[in-house]
C-alpha positions, 0 to 999 in steps of 0.5 A: 130620289134619297130621303133621311127622316130623323124622329127621337123618342123618350123611349129605351132602345131596348123597348123602341127596336121590338117594335118595330120587330113586331110587323103588325105595328107597321099599320100604326106608323102608316096614314090611314089615308094609305089605306094599308093593310098586312096580306102576309099570314100572321105571324110574321117572324121578322128576320133576313128574308122575311118577305112581307106582303101589303095593299095601299091605296095611293091617291085612291089607286090600290096596289100590291106591295112586297118587300123583303128585310135583307138586313136584320142586325137588332137592336141597331139596323134593319133594311127592307127593300120593294120587291114589287109596289110603286117604285121602280126601286125603294131600299129603306134603311131603319137605324136605331141609335141610344141618344139622351136618354132615349133612342133616335131613329134614322130612315133612310130611303133610296127611291127610283120612281118609273116616271121621275119627271111627271111624279117626283113633286107628287111623290115628294109631298106624299112622303114627306106626309108619311114621315111626318105622321110616323113621326108624330104617331112614334111620339104618341106611342112612346112619349104619349105627348106631342112631340118636342121638335119638328120631324127633321125630314130631307128629301134629295134629287 
């Protein structure tokens, strides 16, 4: 399963990438219904090889999630990969582009489920909700206004 989401914000790349370089800001971009919390000791120095431990709740079920930053290329790109968590595989590539006087953010997630035939419809719905929330949160942070466009989110099986 692959997900691609795009968001444009009216803020410069040199403002947007540092926001993502601060691991604590992930909580701001995560919907409250996931009850997300970082378990790694602060401060977290982001870079290739950084490991981050989280706790989330998926449909009320508590889960541990551990990811590692497998690529760190400021201010253009970074990749986080799940080492332990709810997916068989989760590779999330974050790309940043200086565009139209602001920044276009592109999220590409390559994921594999443990029981895809049962979980795929539910996971698809959840991911659409999570990345839509993220789109609106980014606009609230960087433009202080509602987004001018709907999020561009595609999920391919």
